[in-house]
Structures are given as C-alpha cells and as structure tokens.
N, C-alpha and C positions, 0 to 999 in steps of 0.2 A: 468478378472472381477475385478471391483473396490469394495473395502470393506469399512465397517464402519470405519476402521482404516485410510483409505485414506481420507475420508471426515473429520475425526477428525484432521488428520495431516494438511490438508489445512486450516481448521478453526484455528488451532494453529498458522500457519504462518500469517494469516490475523489478528488474535488477537495480535500477536507480532508486526505487522505493526502498529496497532492502538495504542498499548502501547508506542511504539517507537516514533510515531508522537506526542502523547499527552505529553510525558515527554522529548522530544527532545533527545532521546537516539539513536544517530546515529550508535553506534556500534551494537545495537540490530537490527536496520533497515538494516544495511549492511549484517547481517546474513539472513535476509528474502529474499534479492535480490541475484540473480546470479551475479558474478562480471562483466559480460558483458551485464547486463540487459539494456533495453531501457526504457525511461520514456518520454512520449509525450502527448501533449494535449493543451488546451487553458487556459491561465491565463490572466485575465483582457482583454479578447478578442484577445490576441496575441497568435499566434501559437508558441509552444515551442517543439522542437524535440531534444532529446539527452539522456544523462545518468541521473541517479538519483542524481549525485553529486551536482547540483545546489539546489536541495531539501535539501540535507544534510547540505549544506552551509547556507541556509536560516534558518533552524532549529537551527543551532549552533550560528547564529548571533543575534537571538532575544530571549527574555524570552519565555520559553516553555508555552504551553497552560495551563499546570498544575500550573506553578509558577505564571502566570499572572491572574489566576482565570477565564479564559475563560470558558464559558459553553459548552465545547467541548462534542459532541455526535458523536457516530459512530454506524452504523448498517450494518451487512453483509446482503446483499440483495439476493444473490444467490451463489451457488457453483454447478458447472457442471463438471463432470469428464468423459473423454473418453480415457480409457487406461492410458497412462503415460502423458497425456496432460489434463490440467484443466483450467477453467475460474472461476473467482469469482468477485462479485460486492460488492462495499462498498460505502455507502453514509455517508458523514461527514458534520457536522455543527460546525462552529466556530473554524476552525483550521487556525491560523495565520490571523484571520480576514475575512475568506471566507468560503463558503460552497462548497463541492465538490461531484461529482459522479466519482467514480474510477472503471475501469475495469482492472482486473489483469489477465495475462496469466501465468500459472505455468507449470513447467515440473518436472516430477519425475526423478531425476538424482540419480542413484544408489537407495538408499532407502529414499532419502530426497526430499520433494517438495520445489522448490525455485521459486520465482517470476522472470520470464524472461522478462516481459514487463508490464508496467502500462500505461494505456491511461486514461486521466482525463479531466474534464471540471469544471470550477468554476462558482459560482453564477448561478446555474441552474434555 
C-alpha cells in the first residue's frame, strides 16, 4: 500500500528536478535520476532518445533560467503510484527558451524514489 510519505517523496524528487533545471544544478539533477535512466522525446520536432547527459550538458553550457531572468514556471500535473512504480507529470514554461510537457517514470529502489525515465515534448 502506498502511503502519504511515498507521494511526498515523489513530489520532492520532482521539485528537486524543477530546482535543478531552474538553477542548472546538474549535481542535484543527477541525484534525481537513476544512473542508467533514459531520457527521450521530441525537441524542435526531432526525436531524441538517450540518456539525460545531453540535458545536463545543455544546462551547463548556457546561463541558467535563474541567472538569465527567464520567467520559468513549473507545475506538477499528476502523481500516480502503483506499488514500487510511479508516474509523474510536469509542465514547464520558459526553460532554455522552450515549453515542455514531461512524463517521468520512477522506481522505489530500497527506500528511495528515483527517475528511471523521462519522456518529453517541447512547444506543445
């Protein structure tokens, strides 16, 4: 049975993802993702399938949304838990010049929830 603590823990992971994206804190982002996580989706209409590393690299190569003064906004749209598996949705506006819809899949590994995959689309 899933508990209020599970929902709170997943919300914390997604909020850390939001904070890491806004501030370009890739060390924080790497703690959100499992080391073998996948990150796939559509960016500027092109299919991108792989790891989160290109996302980390992009964040590190440009001024963060926080430093550049972008009007970044993010809203968790859903959290659904089924045992040790969960899904979460996140809608973002003004991250690195684009808007995104993200779907995360998380696993509870030992006692920690970690993002195992992210599927996204920009400019919805």
